[in-house]
C-alpha positions as CSV (number, residue, x, y, z in Angstrom):
1,M,145.7,97.0,85.4
2,S,143.5,99.3,82.1
3,V,141.7,97.0,80.0
4,Q,143.8,98.3,77.4
5,T,147.4,97.5,78.9
6,R,145.6,94.2,79.6
7,A,144.4,94.3,75.5
8,L,148.4,95.0,74.0
9,A,149.8,92.1,76.7
10,L,147.6,89.8,74.6
11,K,148.5,90.9,72.2
12,T,152.1,91.1,72.5
13,L,151.5,87.2,73.7
14,H,149.5,86.2,70.5
15,E,152.7,88.1,68.6
16,A,155.6,86.7,70.6
17,P,157.6,83.5,68.6
18,E,156.3,81.1,71.1
19,I,153.4,79.4,70.9
20,L,151.2,80.6,73.9
21,R,149.4,78.1,76.2
22,V,146.5,79.3,77.4
23,V,144.4,75.9,79.7
24,N,140.3,77.0,79.4
25,V,138.4,77.5,82.9
26,W,134.8,77.3,83.8
27,D,134.2,79.4,86.6
28,A,136.2,82.0,89.4
29,I,138.3,78.9,91.5
30,S,139.3,77.1,88.5
31,A,140.7,80.4,87.0
32,K,142.1,81.9,90.0
33,T,144.1,77.5,90.4
34,V,145.1,78.3,86.8
35,A,146.3,81.8,87.2
36,D,148.7,81.0,90.3
37,L,150.7,79.1,88.8
38,P,153.8,81.0,87.2
39,D,154.1,79.7,83.6
40,T,150.3,81.4,83.1
41,R,150.5,84.3,81.0
42,A,146.6,84.6,80.1
43,I,143.5,82.8,80.8
44,A,141.3,81.8,78.3
45,T,137.3,81.2,79.1
46,A,136.1,77.8,78.1
47,G,132.0,78.5,77.0
48,H,131.6,74.7,76.4
49,S,132.2,74.3,80.4
50,I,130.7,77.6,81.8
51,A,127.4,75.8,79.9
52,A,128.2,72.8,81.1
53,S,128.4,74.3,85.0
54,F,124.9,75.7,84.1
55,G,123.1,72.7,83.0
56,Y,123.5,74.2,79.4
57,A,124.5,72.3,76.0
58,D,127.2,73.4,73.9
59,G,126.6,76.6,72.5
60,G,123.2,76.1,74.3
61,M,123.7,78.8,76.5
62,P,121.7,82.1,76.5
63,L,123.7,85.5,75.7
64,E,123.5,87.4,79.8
65,T,124.2,83.7,81.1
66,A,127.2,83.7,78.8
67,L,128.4,87.2,80.4
68,A,127.8,86.8,83.8
69,G,129.5,83.2,83.8
70,I,133.1,85.4,82.3
71,K,132.4,87.8,84.4
72,T,132.9,85.8,87.7
73,I,136.3,84.9,85.9
74,V,137.1,88.1,84.8
75,D,136.7,89.5,88.3
76,A,139.1,86.7,89.4
77,V,142.1,87.2,88.0
78,E,144.3,90.6,86.9
79,L,145.2,88.5,83.8
80,P,144.8,89.0,80.4
81,V,140.8,87.3,79.9
82,S,140.0,86.3,76.6
83,A,136.9,84.8,76.3
84,D,134.6,81.6,74.0
85,L,131.8,83.7,73.0
86,D,130.4,81.1,70.6
87,D,129.3,82.6,67.4
88,G,128.6,86.0,68.3
89,Y,124.7,85.6,68.8
90,A,122.9,87.5,66.9
91,E,124.0,90.7,67.1
92,P,128.6,90.1,67.6
93,G,129.7,93.9,67.6
94,E,126.8,94.8,70.6
95,T,128.1,91.2,72.0
96,V,132.2,91.7,72.7
97,R,131.4,95.5,72.6
98,R,129.3,94.3,75.9
99,A,132.6,92.1,76.8
100,I,134.5,94.6,77.4
101,G,132.7,96.3,79.4
102,L,133.3,92.8,81.4
103,G,137.3,93.9,81.2
104,V,137.5,90.7,77.9
105,V,140.5,92.0,76.2
106,G,140.1,88.5,72.9
107,A,137.0,86.2,72.2
108,N,136.9,83.1,70.5
109,V,134.0,84.0,67.6
110,E,133.2,80.9,65.5
111,D,131.4,81.3,62.0
112,R,129.9,77.7,62.0
113,L,130.6,77.8,58.6
114,R,128.0,80.1,57.7
115,P,128.0,81.9,54.2
116,F,131.1,83.3,53.6
117,D,130.3,87.1,53.3
118,E,127.6,86.9,56.3
119,S,131.1,85.0,58.7
120,V,133.4,88.4,57.0
121,A,130.6,91.0,57.7
122,R,130.0,89.2,61.3
123,V,134.4,89.7,61.9
124,R,133.5,93.6,60.6
125,A,131.6,94.0,63.4
126,I,133.3,93.0,66.0
127,I,136.6,94.3,65.0
128,A,134.5,98.3,64.4
129,A,132.8,97.5,67.8
130,A,136.3,97.3,69.5
131,E,138.0,99.9,67.3
132,A,135.0,102.3,68.9
133,E,135.5,101.2,72.5
134,G,139.0,102.3,71.7
135,V,140.3,98.3,72.8
136,A,143.5,95.7,71.1
137,F,140.9,93.7,70.7
138,Q,142.1,90.2,70.3
139,L,139.8,88.6,68.0
140,N,141.2,85.0,67.3
141,A,138.4,84.3,64.8
142,R,137.1,80.1,64.1
143,T,136.7,78.7,61.5
144,D,134.2,75.5,61.4
145,A,135.1,74.7,57.7
146,I,136.5,71.7,58.9
147,V,134.3,70.5,61.4
148,R,132.0,71.3,60.0
149,G,133.1,70.2,56.5
150,G,130.6,66.7,56.0
151,D,131.5,64.2,53.5
152,R,133.0,66.7,51.4
153,P,137.2,66.3,50.8
154,L,138.8,67.6,52.6
155,D,141.8,69.2,50.9
156,A,138.0,71.4,49.8
157,S,137.4,71.9,53.8
158,I,141.4,73.1,54.5
159,E,141.3,75.6,51.2
160,D,137.4,76.4,52.4
161,A,139.7,77.3,56.2
162,I,142.4,79.0,54.3
163,A,140.0,81.0,52.9
164,R,138.0,82.6,55.4
165,G,141.5,82.4,57.5
166,R,142.4,85.1,54.7
167,A,139.5,87.5,54.7
168,F,139.0,87.7,59.0
169,L,142.8,89.0,59.1
170,D,142.2,91.3,56.4
171,E,138.9,92.9,58.4
172,G,141.5,93.1,62.1
173,A,141.1,89.8,63.6
174,A,144.5,88.2,65.5
175,L,144.1,85.0,64.9
176,V,142.7,82.4,62.8
177,F,141.7,79.6,65.4
178,V,140.5,76.3,62.9
179,P,139.3,73.5,65.0
180,G,139.4,70.1,63.9
181,G,142.8,70.3,61.7
182,H,145.4,69.2,64.3
183,D,147.9,67.3,63.1
184,R,151.1,68.0,61.3
185,A,150.1,67.7,57.4
186,V,146.8,70.1,57.9
187,V,148.7,72.6,60.2
188,E,151.6,72.6,57.9
189,R,149.3,73.6,54.9
190,L,147.6,75.9,57.4
191,V,149.9,78.2,58.3
192,E,151.5,77.9,54.7
193,G,148.3,79.6,53.6
194,L,147.5,81.5,56.8
195,G,150.9,82.6,58.2
196,V,153.2,82.4,60.6
197,G,151.7,83.4,63.7
198,R,148.5,83.5,62.9
199,L,146.7,79.9,63.6
200,S,145.4,78.9,66.2
201,V,144.8,75.6,67.4
202,I,143.1,72.9,70.0
203,G,145.1,70.3,72.1
204,L,142.3,67.5,71.5
205,P,143.6,64.0,72.6
206,G,145.4,62.6,69.9
207,A,147.0,66.5,69.0
208,L,151.1,66.9,68.5
209,P,152.8,68.7,71.7
210,A,152.7,72.3,71.8
211,A,156.1,72.8,71.4
212,E,155.6,71.0,68.4
213,Y,153.1,73.2,66.8
214,E,155.7,76.0,68.3
215,A,157.9,74.7,65.2
216,L,155.5,75.0,63.0
217,G,154.4,78.3,63.9
218,V,150.9,77.7,65.6
219,A,150.6,81.0,67.4
220,R,148.3,79.4,70.7
221,I,146.8,76.0,71.7
222,S,143.9,76.1,74.4
223,Y,142.0,72.9,75.4
224,G,139.1,73.8,75.2
225,P,136.5,71.6,77.1
226,L,139.1,68.8,78.3
227,P,140.6,70.2,81.3
228,Q,137.1,71.0,83.3
229,R,136.8,67.0,82.1
230,V,139.6,66.1,83.2
231,A,138.3,67.7,86.7
232,L,135.8,65.9,86.9
233,R,137.0,62.7,86.0
234,A,139.0,63.3,89.2
235,L,136.0,64.3,90.8
236,R,133.7,60.9,90.0
237,D,137.4,58.7,90.1
238,L,137.5,59.9,93.9
239,A,133.6,59.9,94.5
240,T,133.8,56.3,93.6
241,D,136.6,55.5,96.0
242,L,134.5,57.0,98.6
243,Y,131.6,55.3,98.1
244,A,133.9,51.7,98.1
245,D,134.9,53.1,101.9
246,G,138.2,55.3,100.7
247,T,139.3,58.2,102.6
248,I,139.9,61.8,101.4
249,P,144.1,61.8,100.6
250,A,146.5,63.2,103.2
251,D,147.8,65.2,100.7
252,T,145.0,67.1,98.9
253,P,145.7,70.8,98.4
254,A,143.2,73.5,100.0
255,L,142.9,75.6,96.6
256,N,139.7,77.0,97.2
């Protein structure tokens, strides 16, 4: 399947009335495990989780390491892959060009609440780079207007998120990812401001079920580092049990 075919497949998923649910992965075997499930339509990488796998803090992973980690995931599956590219690094257009070269067809890129005009210019550079490659790249443009809003009123952060999101959409972003605003009232305002089928959210503990977000007009839900945390808890609990003279459960599937 060509890169453009995968990109168009992801575009169709983003534009469908059903919410796209992506369970974030961090290496080849986690990607294969999720990809083998019948409900999986696309794969999304978790930058936080890939960084942790290589011993880096979230946001502190070098670009070359990030791309190497993403490549192992793209090579492991046949599905469209949307990559977490942090803030796009020094040159977001070039970062996306290189990611497309690996077979990536979409990405989260965060604004880290940079000045408005600079943030919009970085989105513009990403879209221009994708167009130059001839790929219908699906940018899930993230704004940190809420999570980095500090002590300003929530209303001000929501309005900032909407203003930034509209500008990102005008530049050609497919969706706007707004972490931090997952309760019903905030989501309703974001959907009203950005439009139905334009908002992407993260399913953190305490978030609504995906079906409720779908009813509110949300296009996509992902889970960031949480799948890796659940997997690591299972590993920790198993190790604790084995140290207590436990045994490997007989029904353990051979997923690797």
